[in-house]
N, C-alpha and C positions, 0 to 999 in steps of 0.2 A: 426462745430464739433471739439472739442479740442482733441489733442493727447498729453497726459502728459508725454509720454516716451521720448520725444525729445525736446532739447533746440535748436531752430533755431537761430543761431548766424549770419547767412549770409542773405544779402538782394539781391534778384534776380535782376540783372540789366535789364534796358529797352533795348531790342535788336531790337526794331522797326526801328531805324535808319539804320540797316543793312539789312533790308528786300530786297530792290531792288538789292543789290549787283551789279555784272557786268558779271555774268556767264550765265545768263538765268535761273538759279535755285535760288529761293528765299532763302535769308539768307546765301548766299555763295558769297565770294569775292576773287578774285585772283589778286595779285600784281606781276608784272614781272620786273626783273632787266635787265639792258643792257648787263650784262655778262652772259655767259652760265653757267648752273648748274642744279642741280636736282630740280624737282617739289616736294615741301614739303607741306603737308597738316596738319593742326591742327584742329580737329573737337571736338565739345562738345555737350552736351545735347543728347547723344545717349539714355539716360534715362532722362525724363523730369524733375525729381526732383533732379537730381545731378547737382546742380547749380554752383558748384565750377568751372566747365569747362567754363560755360558762363561768369563767372567773369574774368577768366584768358584771354579769347579771347577778351572780352570787353576792358581789360587793354591794349592789343596789339593794338587794334583799336585806343583807346584814346591816346596812346603814339605815334601813327603814325609810327609804325615799318614797314620797307620795306626791302625786300631782297637785299643783296649785289650781289647775283648771282642767276640764275635760277628763280623759281617762288615760291611764298608763297600763299597758299590758306587757308583762315580762314572761318569756317562755323559752323552752328548749325543744328543738325540732327532732333530730334523729337520736333520740335517747337510747334506743336499742344498740346502735353502733357505739355510742359513747360508753355504754356499760361494758363493752368489749375492749376498751382502751387498755393497752399494756405498754408501759414505758420501755420495755425491752424491745418491742417491735411496733413502734408507734404508727407506722404507715398502714397497718392492717385494718384499722377500725374507721376508715373513711366512710364506709357504708356497709350494709349487710348484703343486699342484693344488687342495688343500682344506685346511681347518684341522685340523692334527694332533690338536688338543685337543677335537674334537667326535666322535671315532671310538670311544670306549672303552665299547662295549657288545658282548657276545658275538655278538649278531645281526649287527652291522656287521663285526666282526673275522672272523667265520666265514662271512660272506656272499660272494657271487660278485663284488662290485664291485671294481674295481682303480683305484688311483691311487698316485702317489709316496708320499703320506703313509700310505696304508693298508698299503703294502708295508713301510714302516719301522715302523709301529705293530705289525704282525704279527711282525716280527723282534724288537721290543722287548718283546713280550707276556710271554715267559718271564722276562725280567729283572724286569718289574713284578710278575708273579705270585710271584716268589721273595722279594720284599721284605716285611718285617714293618712297616716304617715308611718313608715316602717323603716327600721334600721336592721340590717342583716349582718351579723358579726362573723367575719371569716379571718383566715390567715393563709400564708403562702408556703410553697415548697422551699424557696430560697430566701436568704436573708437580704432582701433588698428594701428600698424605701417603701413605707406604707402607701397604699393606693386607695383612693375613694373611687369606686366604680359607679358613675352617675348615669349611665345610659345615654341615649341620644336626644332626650327631650330637654327643652329649655327649663322646664320647671324643676327637673332633677339637678341640672347644673346650678340653678339659682339656689336651691337648698344646700348643695355642697358648698357654695360660696358663703352662705349664711353660717354654716357650721364652722368654716374657716380653716379646718385642718382635715386631713394632712395636706402637705404642700402640693402633692401631685393628684390631680383629678383626671380620671380616665373616662372618656365617653365612648362607649362601645355598644354594639347591638346584641351581643350575646354569643351563644354557641350553636353550631349546627346540630349538636346532639340533643338539644331540647331547651326550652325557655326556663329561665331562672325565676325564682320567687319575686325578685326585684322588679320583674317586668310583667307580672301577672295582673290581669284585670285592669282596673283603673290606673294602676301604677304605670302601665305602659300605654295609656290612652292620653293623647295630648289634650283632649277635650275634658278630661276629668281632673279635678284638683288633687286627687290622691297622688302621693309621691313617695318613692322609696329609694333608699341608698344602700349600697353594699360596701363595707369597709374591709379591705385586706390589710390587717394590722401589722404584718411582718411575718417572719419565719414562724412556722407552726408552734415551735416549743421553746422559743427564746423568751426570756423574762420580759423583754421590752414589748412583745406583742400584747401581753395582758395590760400593760400600762397604756399603750396606744388605744386598745379596744375600750378601756375604761374612759380615757380622756375624750375620745370621739363620742362615746355614748353620752357623757355629761354635756358636752357642747351641743350635741344634737337636741337633747331635752331642753337646754337653755334657749337655743335658737327658736324652738317652737313654743316657748312660754309655758312648757309643762312644769318646769322648776325654775327657780332663780339661782343665781350664782351663790348666794348665801346659803341656800338649801343644801348645796353639794360641796361647799368649800372645804369641808373636813374630809371628804372622800378622796383619799390619796394625797391630800395636802397640796393640791395643785392651785396655782394662783391665776390661771387664765390670762396670762400676758398676751399681748398681740401676737398673732400667728404670722409666720412668714408669708409673703405674697404667693398665692397659689399659681401653679402652672398647669395647663390643660393639655392633655394628650388626646387627640382625636384618632380613634382606631378606624382604619380604612378597610381592613380585612383580617379574618382569622384563618390561619392555615389549618385546614382539616386534613387529617391523615387518611389517605385513600389506599395506600399500599400495605404490604405485609411487614415492611421494615422501614422505619424512619430513623435517621441519624442527623444530628446537628454537626456542623463542621468544626465547631469550637464549643467549649464548656460554658455556654451562655447561662446567665442567672437572671437576666431581666434588666431593662432600662439601658442596655447598650445602645449607643447611637452609631449607626452604620452610615458612613459619610456618603458613599457612592451608590447611585442607582444601579441595579443589576448585580450587586454583590451576592454570591452564593452563600446562603446561611445553613442549608441542609439538603438532604436527599430523601425523597419519599419513593422508595424503590429506585427506579432509574430517573425519576423526575427531579430536576433541580429546582430548589426553592430559592428564588432571588428577591432581593429588596425591590419594591416597585418605584422608589423615588429616592432622591438624595436625603440624607439626614433622617433615615428611618429608625424609629425606636422599636426595639424588641421588648415585648411585654409578656411577662409570666411564661417563659418557656417551660414546658412540662417535662416531668420525668415519666409520666404515664403515656408512653408513645405507642398507643394502640389505635388500630384502624377505627375511624369514625370519631375519634377524639380530637380536640384542639391541640396542636403541637405548640403554637405560639401565635400571638396577635401582633399585627404590624400597625404602627401609628406614627403620628408626627405631632410636634408641639404646635399649638395654634394660639393666636392672640386671645 
C-alpha cells in the first residue's frame, strides 16, 4: 500500500548483528571502561518507524565508539515493530499493540496486562534501571525544528543546556495516556541524580533527522565525559562549533482528546505562535479548543486524532 504523503529519504539499517548483545537482553550491548564514571544509555526505536535513532546507534557501533569512563549502553527498544517497517507505508510500524512510550510506570509494568510492547518494556526495564543518564532518540510527524524534550525538572533542563543542541528545549510533564521512559523511576525524581532526555530529531524519514540524532547523541556523550571530541570527530565529520543560543518552551497543558471527532481549524505543523489569547485552534466534538494566553506556541500537533491521545501541547517561551 502506498503512502503518498511522505518521502522516505532514510534507509533502515540492518540491526540483526546487534541482536545477541552482551547483557542478556536482545539488541542491547554494554561497553565498560577501566575508569569509573556514570552509566550512560542511548536507546532508539522506542517507536518502530522512527528509524533515525537506529541509524545513529548503528553509526556508533560501526565506528567502534567506546567509553573513556563508566559504561555505555546502546540498545533498540521496539524491535518487533521496527522489523515490520515498510517504506511504502511507513506510518504502520509505530507499534505492534500499543505505544511503548506510554507504559513506564511501576503499576503498568508490574500489572497483569499483556501486549507485545509491555513484554519488551519489561525486558528492557533492568537496562533502564541501570542507567544513570539516558538519551531516547525519536522523530516527529511534521518537518519542524528539532526539539529536546527535557521534562519539568531543573536537572533535565541543565543537562539539555550542557548538550547545547538543538536550539529549542521543551519542558513538559508528558501525556495523559501514560508516562514515558524519559520520566521513569529516578529520571522523574527531583531527589535522584539520574537524568534522561528525549530528542525529537525532525520529521520521521527526512535525511536531516538522522544527522540531528547522531549529532545530539555525540554531544550528549561528550557532555557526560563518556567520550571526548577527538574520539568522535570522524563520525559524520562534524566540527562541534558553538551551538546557537537555546530557547526554552514551557508547556502549560496538553490537549487530550475526549470526544469522538477532533479537528484543527488550520493545517498546523508545530511551533506556530498564536498571538491572541482565546483564539480557537480546534474542535473536540462540540468543545472549542482555545489558546489560554497571548503568544501561545503549538507543539507537535498530532495526526493521530484519537480519543484519549494528545492532540497538541500548548506552551510559551520563557527566559
